[in-house]
C-alpha positions as a Markdown table, in Angstrom:
| # | Residue | x | y | z |
|---|---|---|---|---|
| 1 | Met | -0.5 | 0.1 | -0.4 |
| 2 | Glu | 1.3 | 3.7 | -0.4 |
| 3 | Thr | 1.8 | 5.3 | 2.0 |
| 4 | Ala | 4.0 | 8.9 | 0.5 |
| 5 | Tyr | 3.7 | 10.5 | -2.7 |
| 6 | Lys | 5.9 | 14.4 | -3.6 |
| 7 | Thr | 4.1 | 17.0 | -5.8 |
| 8 | Val | 4.5 | 20.6 | -6.2 |
| 9 | Gln | 3.4 | 22.7 | -3.9 |
| 10 | Lys | 1.2 | 25.3 | -6.2 |
| 11 | Gln | 1.4 | 26.2 | -9.6 |
| 12 | Ala | 4.3 | 28.1 | -11.0 |
| 13 | Gln | 6.3 | 29.5 | -13.9 |
| 14 | Ala | 9.8 | 29.9 | -14.1 |
| 15 | Glu | 11.9 | 31.9 | -17.5 |
| 16 | Tyr | 15.3 | 30.7 | -19.2 |
| 17 | Ile | 16.8 | 32.6 | -21.6 |
| 18 | Asp | 19.7 | 30.3 | -23.8 |
| 19 | Arg | 21.0 | 32.0 | -26.8 |
| 20 | Arg | 17.9 | 34.3 | -27.3 |
| 21 | Ser | 15.2 | 31.3 | -27.1 |
| 22 | Arg | 13.3 | 32.3 | -24.4 |
| 23 | Phe | 11.8 | 29.4 | -22.4 |
| 24 | Ile | 9.4 | 29.6 | -20.2 |
| 25 | Gly | 8.4 | 26.4 | -17.7 |
| 26 | Ala | 5.3 | 25.9 | -16.2 |
| 27 | Val | 4.6 | 23.0 | -13.0 |
| 28 | Ser | 1.0 | 22.1 | -11.3 |
| 29 | Ser | -0.4 | 19.0 | -9.2 |
| 30 | Val | -3.0 | 16.9 | -10.9 |
| 31 | Thr | -5.2 | 14.5 | -9.6 |
| 32 | Asp | -5.9 | 12.9 | -12.9 |
| 33 | Glu | -5.1 | 12.5 | -16.4 |
| 34 | Gln | -8.6 | 15.2 | -17.3 |
| 35 | Glu | -6.7 | 17.5 | -15.3 |
| 36 | Ala | -2.9 | 17.1 | -17.0 |
| 37 | Leu | -4.8 | 17.4 | -20.1 |
| 38 | Ala | -6.9 | 20.6 | -19.2 |
| 39 | Phe | -3.6 | 22.7 | -18.0 |
| 40 | Ile | -1.8 | 21.6 | -21.1 |
| 41 | Ala | -4.6 | 23.5 | -22.9 |
| 42 | Met | -4.1 | 26.3 | -20.8 |
| 43 | Arg | -0.9 | 27.1 | -21.2 |
| 44 | Lys | -1.7 | 26.6 | -25.1 |
| 45 | Lys | -4.0 | 28.5 | -25.4 |
| 46 | Glu | -1.8 | 31.3 | -23.4 |
| 47 | Tyr | 0.6 | 31.0 | -25.6 |
| 48 | Trp | -0.8 | 30.1 | -28.9 |
| 49 | Asp | 1.9 | 32.2 | -30.7 |
| 50 | Ala | 5.0 | 30.4 | -28.9 |
| 51 | Lys | 6.8 | 28.0 | -31.6 |
| 52 | His | 5.9 | 24.7 | -29.1 |
| 53 | Asn | 4.6 | 24.0 | -26.4 |
| 54 | Val | 6.4 | 20.7 | -24.8 |
| 55 | Tyr | 4.8 | 18.6 | -22.1 |
| 56 | Ala | 5.7 | 15.4 | -19.6 |
| 57 | Tyr | 3.0 | 15.0 | -16.6 |
| 58 | Cys | 3.2 | 11.8 | -14.3 |
| 59 | Leu | 0.9 | 10.0 | -12.4 |
| 60 | Arg | 0.4 | 8.0 | -9.2 |
| 61 | Asn | -1.6 | 5.0 | -11.2 |
| 62 | Gly | 1.5 | 5.0 | -13.2 |
| 63 | Ile | 0.4 | 7.2 | -16.8 |
| 64 | Cys | 3.7 | 9.0 | -17.7 |
| 65 | Arg | 3.3 | 10.8 | -21.1 |
| 66 | Phe | 4.6 | 13.3 | -22.7 |
| 67 | Ser | 5.3 | 15.2 | -26.0 |
| 68 | Asp | 8.3 | 16.9 | -28.0 |
| 69 | Asp | 5.8 | 19.1 | -29.7 |
| 70 | Asn | 8.2 | 19.3 | -33.1 |
| 71 | Glu | 11.7 | 19.3 | -31.0 |
| 72 | Pro | 13.5 | 17.1 | -32.6 |
| 73 | Gln | 13.0 | 13.6 | -31.1 |
| 74 | Gly | 14.3 | 13.5 | -27.7 |
| 75 | Thr | 15.1 | 17.0 | -27.1 |
| 76 | Ala | 12.2 | 18.6 | -25.2 |
| 77 | Gly | 9.2 | 16.2 | -24.1 |
| 78 | Met | 11.6 | 13.0 | -22.4 |
| 79 | Pro | 14.2 | 15.9 | -20.8 |
| 80 | Val | 11.1 | 17.0 | -19.1 |
| 81 | Leu | 9.8 | 14.1 | -18.1 |
| 82 | Glu | 13.0 | 13.0 | -17.0 |
| 83 | Val | 13.3 | 16.1 | -13.9 |
| 84 | Leu | 9.7 | 14.8 | -12.6 |
| 85 | Gln | 10.9 | 11.4 | -12.3 |
| 86 | Lys | 14.7 | 12.2 | -10.8 |
| 87 | Gln | 12.8 | 14.4 | -8.3 |
| 88 | Gly | 10.3 | 11.6 | -7.4 |
| 89 | Leu | 7.2 | 13.4 | -8.7 |
| 90 | Val | 4.2 | 11.9 | -9.5 |
| 91 | Asp | 0.6 | 13.5 | -9.7 |
| 92 | Cys | 2.3 | 16.5 | -11.0 |
| 93 | Val | 2.5 | 18.1 | -15.1 |
| 94 | Ala | 4.7 | 20.5 | -17.0 |
| 95 | Val | 4.6 | 23.0 | -19.7 |
| 96 | Val | 7.6 | 24.0 | -21.1 |
| 97 | Thr | 7.2 | 26.9 | -23.9 |
| 98 | Arg | 9.5 | 28.3 | -26.1 |
| 99 | Tyr | 9.5 | 31.0 | -28.0 |
| 100 | Phe | 12.6 | 30.4 | -30.9 |
| 101 | Gly | 15.4 | 32.9 | -30.6 |
| 102 | Gly | 17.1 | 32.6 | -34.2 |
| 103 | Ile | 19.5 | 30.9 | -33.2 |
| 104 | Leu | 20.3 | 26.6 | -33.1 |
| 105 | Leu | 20.6 | 25.2 | -30.2 |
| 106 | Gly | 22.0 | 22.1 | -31.1 |
| 107 | Thr | 20.6 | 18.2 | -29.7 |
| 108 | Gly | 22.8 | 18.9 | -26.4 |
| 109 | Gly | 21.3 | 22.9 | -26.0 |
| 110 | Leu | 17.7 | 21.7 | -26.5 |
| 111 | Val | 17.9 | 19.1 | -23.5 |
| 112 | Arg | 19.9 | 21.6 | -21.4 |
| 113 | Ala | 17.2 | 24.0 | -21.9 |
| 114 | Tyr | 14.2 | 21.8 | -21.1 |
| 115 | Ser | 15.5 | 20.3 | -18.5 |
| 116 | Gln | 16.7 | 23.4 | -17.0 |
| 117 | Ser | 13.3 | 25.0 | -16.7 |
| 118 | Thr | 11.6 | 22.3 | -15.7 |
| 119 | Ala | 14.2 | 22.2 | -12.6 |
| 120 | Leu | 13.6 | 26.5 | -12.4 |
| 121 | Ala | 10.0 | 26.0 | -12.3 |
| 122 | Ile | 9.4 | 23.3 | -9.2 |
| 123 | Ala | 12.1 | 25.5 | -7.9 |
| 124 | Glu | 9.7 | 28.0 | -7.2 |
| 125 | Ala | 6.3 | 26.0 | -6.8 |
| 126 | Gly | 8.2 | 24.2 | -3.8 |
| 127 | Ile | 7.8 | 20.1 | -3.3 |
| 128 | Ala | 5.4 | 18.9 | -0.8 |
| 129 | Glu | 5.1 | 15.0 | 0.5 |
| 130 | His | 2.0 | 14.3 | 1.0 |
| 131 | Arg | 2.1 | 11.2 | 3.9 |
| 132 | Leu | -0.6 | 8.8 | 4.7 |
| 133 | Cys | -2.3 | 9.5 | 8.0 |
| 134 | Val | -4.7 | 8.4 | 10.6 |
| 135 | Tyr | -7.6 | 10.1 | 11.8 |
| 136 | Gly | -9.7 | 9.5 | 15.1 |
| 137 | Glu | -10.2 | 10.4 | 18.3 |
| 138 | Leu | -9.8 | 10.0 | 22.5 |
| 139 | Cys | -11.5 | 10.2 | 25.4 |
| 140 | Cys | -9.9 | 10.8 | 28.9 |
| 141 | Asp | -10.2 | 12.5 | 32.5 |
| 142 | Tyr | -8.1 | 16.0 | 33.1 |
| 143 | Ala | -5.0 | 14.2 | 34.6 |
| 144 | Gln | -4.8 | 11.8 | 31.7 |
| 145 | Tyr | -4.6 | 14.9 | 29.6 |
| 146 | Gly | -2.0 | 16.4 | 30.6 |
| 147 | Arg | 0.4 | 13.7 | 31.0 |
| 148 | Leu | -0.9 | 12.3 | 27.3 |
| 149 | Gln | 0.5 | 15.8 | 26.0 |
| 150 | Thr | 4.0 | 14.8 | 26.5 |
| 151 | Leu | 2.9 | 11.0 | 24.0 |
| 152 | Phe | 1.2 | 13.3 | 21.4 |
| 153 | Ala | 4.6 | 15.7 | 21.0 |
| 154 | Glu | 6.4 | 12.4 | 20.8 |
| 155 | Gln | 4.8 | 11.6 | 18.2 |
| 156 | Gly | 4.2 | 13.4 | 16.2 |
| 157 | Cys | 0.1 | 14.0 | 16.3 |
| 158 | Val | -1.3 | 16.7 | 15.1 |
| 159 | Ile | -3.9 | 18.0 | 17.1 |
| 160 | Asp | -6.9 | 18.5 | 15.0 |
| 161 | Asp | -9.8 | 19.9 | 17.4 |
| 162 | Thr | -10.0 | 19.6 | 21.5 |
| 163 | Val | -12.7 | 19.5 | 23.3 |
| 164 | Phe | -13.1 | 20.1 | 27.8 |
| 165 | Ala | -16.2 | 19.7 | 29.0 |
| 166 | Asp | -16.5 | 16.6 | 31.5 |
| 167 | Asp | -14.0 | 15.0 | 30.0 |
| 168 | Val | -10.9 | 15.8 | 27.2 |
| 169 | Thr | -12.1 | 14.8 | 23.8 |
| 170 | Val | -8.6 | 15.3 | 21.2 |
| 171 | Arg | -9.5 | 14.7 | 17.7 |
| 172 | Leu | -6.1 | 14.1 | 15.9 |
| 173 | His | -4.2 | 12.5 | 13.5 |
| 174 | Leu | -0.7 | 10.8 | 12.5 |
| 175 | Glu | 0.9 | 9.0 | 10.0 |
| 176 | Ile | -0.1 | 5.5 | 9.7 |
| 177 | Glu | 3.3 | 4.1 | 10.5 |
| 178 | Lys | 3.5 | 5.7 | 13.6 |
| 179 | Cys | -0.3 | 4.6 | 14.6 |
| 180 | Asp | 0.9 | 1.3 | 15.9 |
| 181 | Arg | 3.4 | 2.5 | 18.7 |
| 182 | Phe | 1.3 | 5.8 | 19.5 |
| 183 | Cys | -1.5 | 2.9 | 19.9 |
| 184 | His | 0.5 | 1.1 | 22.7 |
| 185 | Asn | 1.8 | 4.1 | 24.1 |
| 186 | Leu | -1.4 | 5.6 | 25.0 |
| 187 | Thr | -2.3 | 2.2 | 26.3 |
| 188 | Glu | 0.5 | 1.9 | 29.0 |
| 189 | Ile | 0.2 | 5.7 | 29.7 |
| 190 | Ser | -3.6 | 5.0 | 30.4 |
| 191 | Cys | -3.3 | 1.5 | 32.0 |
| 192 | Gly | -5.9 | 0.4 | 29.3 |
| 193 | Thr | -8.4 | 3.2 | 30.0 |
| 194 | Val | -8.1 | 5.4 | 26.8 |
| 195 | Asp | -8.6 | 3.8 | 23.0 |
| 196 | Phe | -7.5 | 5.8 | 20.4 |
| 197 | Ser | -10.7 | 5.3 | 18.0 |
| 198 | Lys | -10.1 | 5.3 | 14.4 |
| 199 | Arg | -12.7 | 7.3 | 11.9 |
| 200 | Glu | -10.8 | 7.0 | 8.5 |
| 201 | Glu | -6.7 | 7.2 | 7.1 |
| 202 | Lys | -5.9 | 10.0 | 4.4 |
| 203 | Phe | -3.5 | 12.1 | 2.9 |
| 204 | Asp | -2.0 | 15.4 | 4.4 |
| 205 | Val | 1.0 | 17.5 | 2.7 |
| 206 | Phe | 4.2 | 17.9 | 4.6 |
| 207 | Leu | 6.2 | 20.8 | 2.9 |
| 208 | Lys | 9.7 | 19.6 | 1.9 |
| 209 | Lys | 11.0 | 22.8 | 0.1 |
Protein backbone atom coordinates (compact mmCIF):
# COMPACT_ATOMS: atom_id res chain seq x y z
CA MET A 1 0.00 0.00 0.00
CA GLU A 2 1.27 3.44 -0.92
CA THR A 3 1.87 5.53 2.20
CA ALA A 4 3.61 8.61 0.75
CA TYR A 5 4.14 10.50 -2.49
CA LYS A 6 5.60 13.84 -3.61
CA THR A 7 4.19 16.52 -5.88
CA VAL A 8 4.54 20.29 -6.27
CA GLN A 9 3.00 22.58 -3.67
CA LYS A 10 1.36 25.00 -6.13
CA GLN A 11 1.19 26.15 -9.72
CA ALA A 12 4.28 28.13 -10.64
CA GLN A 13 6.40 29.16 -13.58
CA ALA A 14 9.96 30.29 -14.27
CA GLU A 15 11.84 31.60 -17.30
CA TYR A 16 15.15 30.53 -18.79
CA ILE A 17 16.89 32.21 -21.73
CA ASP A 18 19.55 30.59 -23.89
CA ARG A 19 20.96 32.38 -26.96
CA ARG A 20 17.84 34.52 -27.26
CA SER A 21 15.47 31.54 -27.11
CA ARG A 22 12.99 32.09 -24.27
CA PHE A 23 11.80 29.06 -22.31
CA ILE A 24 8.87 29.42 -19.90
CA GLY A 25 8.50 26.42 -17.61
CA ALA A 26 5.27 25.86 -15.71
CA VAL A 27 4.22 23.10 -13.30
CA SER A 28 1.07 22.15 -11.43
CA SER A 29 -0.22 19.38 -9.22
CA VAL A 30 -3.09 17.34 -10.68
CA THR A 31 -5.28 14.48 -9.53
CA ASP A 32 -5.86 12.71 -12.85
CA GLU A 33 -5.09 12.73 -16.56
CA GLN A 34 -8.03 15.00 -17.34
CA GLU A 35 -6.63 17.72 -15.08
CA ALA A 36 -3.17 17.30 -16.64
CA LEU A 37 -4.57 17.71 -20.15
CA ALA A 38 -6.61 20.73 -19.05
CA PHE A 39 -3.49 22.43 -17.70
CA ILE A 40 -1.62 21.70 -20.93
CA ALA A 41 -4.50 23.11 -22.99
CA MET A 42 -4.59 26.24 -20.83
CA ARG A 43 -0.88 26.89 -21.35
CA LYS A 44 -1.15 26.29 -25.10
CA LYS A 45 -4.05 28.75 -25.29
CA GLU A 46 -2.16 31.37 -23.29
CA TYR A 47 1.00 30.98 -25.39
CA TRP A 48 -0.69 30.28 -28.72
CA ASP A 49 1.97 32.24 -30.62
CA ALA A 50 4.92 30.24 -29.26
CA LYS A 51 6.83 27.94 -31.57
CA HIS A 52 6.67 24.99 -29.14
CA ASN A 53 4.66 23.99 -26.05
CA VAL A 54 6.39 20.88 -24.77
CA TYR A 55 4.86 18.88 -21.92
CA ALA A 56 5.17 15.87 -19.65
CA TYR A 57 3.18 14.49 -16.76
CA CYS A 58 3.37 11.65 -14.24
CA LEU A 59 0.45 10.29 -12.26
CA ARG A 60 0.27 8.10 -9.17
CA ASN A 61 -1.54 5.41 -11.17
CA GLY A 62 1.62 4.89 -13.24
CA ILE A 63 0.63 6.87 -16.34
CA CYS A 64 3.49 8.98 -17.71
CA ARG A 65 3.24 10.85 -21.02
CA PHE A 66 5.21 13.50 -22.86
CA SER A 67 5.31 15.44 -26.12
CA ASP A 68 8.20 17.06 -28.02
CA ASP A 69 5.70 19.31 -29.86
CA ASN A 70 7.76 19.29 -33.07
CA GLU A 71 11.15 19.69 -31.40
CA PRO A 72 13.70 17.05 -32.49
CA GLN A 73 12.78 13.67 -30.98
CA GLY A 74 14.19 13.12 -27.50
CA THR A 75 15.31 16.71 -26.97
CA ALA A 76 12.28 18.18 -25.21
CA GLY A 77 9.45 16.08 -23.78
CA MET A 78 11.64 13.29 -22.46
CA PRO A 79 14.06 15.66 -20.65
CA VAL A 80 11.06 17.35 -19.00
CA LEU A 81 9.69 13.96 -17.94
CA GLU A 82 13.08 12.88 -16.60
CA VAL A 83 13.26 15.93 -14.33
CA LEU A 84 9.88 15.01 -12.84
CA GLN A 85 10.97 11.41 -12.36
CA LYS A 86 14.39 12.24 -10.89
CA GLN A 87 12.71 14.44 -8.29
CA GLY A 88 10.22 11.66 -7.56
CA LEU A 89 7.18 13.75 -8.45
CA VAL A 90 3.80 12.25 -9.31
CA ASP A 91 0.36 13.76 -9.90
CA CYS A 92 2.37 16.51 -11.54
CA VAL A 93 2.36 18.14 -14.99
CA ALA A 94 4.98 20.38 -16.58
CA VAL A 95 4.70 22.51 -19.71
CA VAL A 96 7.68 24.34 -21.21
CA THR A 97 6.90 27.02 -23.78
CA ARG A 98 9.63 28.06 -26.20
CA TYR A 99 9.94 31.24 -28.20
CA PHE A 100 12.67 30.64 -30.78
CA GLY A 101 15.42 33.27 -30.70
CA GLY A 102 16.85 32.68 -34.16
CA ILE A 103 19.90 30.67 -33.09
CA LEU A 104 19.90 26.86 -33.21
CA LEU A 105 20.78 25.35 -29.84
CA GLY A 106 21.64 21.85 -31.03
CA THR A 107 20.52 18.62 -29.45
CA GLY A 108 22.48 19.07 -26.22
CA GLY A 109 21.43 22.69 -25.88
CA LEU A 110 17.76 21.82 -26.20
CA VAL A 111 18.00 19.03 -23.63
CA ARG A 112 19.70 21.37 -21.14
CA ALA A 113 17.25 24.21 -21.75
CA TYR A 114 14.11 22.10 -21.34
CA SER A 115 15.53 20.34 -18.29
CA GLN A 116 16.63 23.59 -16.66
CA SER A 117 13.30 25.31 -17.35
CA THR A 118 11.42 22.46 -15.69
CA ALA A 119 13.75 22.38 -12.69
CA LEU A 120 13.41 26.14 -12.18
CA ALA A 121 9.62 25.92 -12.26
CA ILE A 122 9.66 23.10 -9.70
CA ALA A 123 11.95 25.13 -7.44
CA GLU A 124 9.53 28.05 -7.69
CA ALA A 125 6.54 25.82 -6.88
CA GLY A 126 8.16 23.95 -4.00
CA ILE A 127 7.74 20.28 -3.20
CA ALA A 128 5.21 18.79 -0.80
CA GLU A 129 5.28 15.23 0.49
CA HIS A 130 1.85 13.70 1.07
CA ARG A 131 1.82 11.03 3.77
CA LEU A 132 -1.00 8.65 4.60
CA CYS A 133 -2.39 9.47 8.03
CA VAL A 134 -4.88 7.96 10.45
CA TYR A 135 -7.54 10.34 11.76
CA GLY A 136 -9.42 9.63 14.95
CA GLU A 137 -10.20 10.70 18.49
CA LEU A 138 -9.81 9.74 22.12
CA CYS A 139 -11.51 10.67 25.35
CA CYS A 140 -9.70 11.04 28.68
CA ASP A 141 -10.00 12.76 32.03
CA TYR A 142 -8.13 15.97 32.82
CA ALA A 143 -5.32 14.26 34.74
CA GLN A 144 -4.69 11.89 31.83
CA TYR A 145 -4.83 14.75 29.35
CA GLY A 146 -1.89 16.43 31.02
CA ARG A 147 0.21 13.27 30.77
CA LEU A 148 -0.87 12.52 27.19
CA GLN A 149 0.28 15.86 25.81
CA THR A 150 3.88 14.65 25.99
CA LEU A 151 2.93 11.50 24.07
CA PHE A 152 1.20 13.57 21.38
CA ALA A 153 4.36 15.61 20.85
CA GLU A 154 6.69 12.59 20.89
CA GLN A 155 4.62 10.69 18.32
CA GLY A 156 4.21 13.64 15.95
CA CYS A 157 0.43 13.85 16.41
CA VAL A 158 -1.39 16.76 14.82
CA ILE A 159 -4.18 17.98 17.08
CA ASP A 160 -7.24 18.83 14.98
CA ASP A 161 -9.59 19.77 17.82
CA THR A 162 -9.87 19.58 21.60
CA VAL A 163 -13.21 19.70 23.43
CA PHE A 164 -13.17 20.38 27.15
CA ALA A 165 -16.31 19.17 28.93
CA ASP A 166 -16.75 16.68 31.78
CA ASP A 167 -13.90 14.84 30.06
CA VAL A 168 -11.47 15.91 27.33
CA THR A 169 -12.06 14.78 23.76
CA VAL A 170 -9.04 15.09 21.48
CA ARG A 171 -9.35 14.72 17.72
CA LEU A 172 -6.00 14.15 16.06
CA HIS A 173 -4.15 12.52 13.19
CA LEU A 174 -0.73 10.99 12.72
CA GLU A 175 1.22 9.11 10.10
CA ILE A 176 -0.09 5.59 9.59
CA GLU A 177 3.36 4.11 10.19
CA LYS A 178 3.39 5.59 13.71
CA CYS A 179 -0.15 4.59 14.64
CA ASP A 180 0.52 1.14 16.14
CA ARG A 181 3.26 2.45 18.41
CA PHE A 182 1.10 5.39 19.44
CA CYS A 183 -1.77 3.08 20.39
CA HIS A 184 0.60 0.80 22.31
CA ASN A 185 2.08 3.71 24.28
CA LEU A 186 -1.38 5.18 24.86
CA THR A 187 -2.51 1.90 26.41
CA GLU A 188 0.56 1.77 28.67
CA ILE A 189 0.34 5.38 29.85
CA SER A 190 -3.40 5.19 30.54
CA CYS A 191 -3.28 1.64 31.94
CA GLY A 192 -5.72 0.59 29.25
CA THR A 193 -8.39 3.15 30.12
CA VAL A 194 -8.01 5.32 26.98
CA ASP A 195 -8.49 4.07 23.44
CA PHE A 196 -7.77 5.78 20.15
CA SER A 197 -10.86 5.47 17.96
CA LYS A 198 -9.83 5.49 14.28
CA ARG A 199 -12.24 7.24 11.91
CA GLU A 200 -10.51 7.37 8.50
CA GLU A 201 -7.26 7.24 6.59
CA LYS A 202 -6.27 9.97 4.14
CA PHE A 203 -3.22 11.82 2.90
CA ASP A 204 -1.93 14.94 4.61
CA VAL A 205 0.66 17.40 3.30
CA PHE A 206 4.15 17.79 4.71
CA LEU A 207 6.16 20.58 3.07
CA LYS A 208 9.62 19.61 1.81
CA LYS A 209 11.24 22.76 0.44
